[in-house]
Residue, then its C-alpha position, 0 to 999 in steps of 0.5 A: m651333503t654339503k654343497f660348496i660354492n665359489v663366488t667373487g665380487i666386491l665387499g658391499a660394506e664394512p663387516k659387522v660383528i654379530k657375536q663376540v664369542p665365538p666371533m661371527l661377522y656379517i658381510p654383504i658381497i656384491t657379485v660381478d653380475g650385481q646380485t647382493l649375497h648376505c654371508l656369515v664369517v665364523q672361521h678366522a673372523l678376527d683376521f677377516l675383520y682386520r683385512a676386509r674393507a668396504g669396496a675390496k675385491i673378494a673371493v670366497y668359498r662358502h656353503y649353506n648351513q642348516r638355517h639356509q644361511f651362507v657361511i664362508n669357509k675360505y676367503f681371499v681379500q685382494a690387498q688394497v693400496s692406501 
């Protein structure tokens, strides 16, 4: 059974492209308690790459895959003011 987890925090660095087809991104998230989580984005990865910047506030809904990696299913990036 898949266990889903909600996490909020700050995007620790710019998203990095791991794989181009299908698009896969790596992102570090720094939670509100200071823990760094290493996550993968596969669903809507190009949209995430467009919206997310380092230091942005982020909320994610994620789960562990078979390799015990955090995979993000849904996300919300707070709009940044330039």
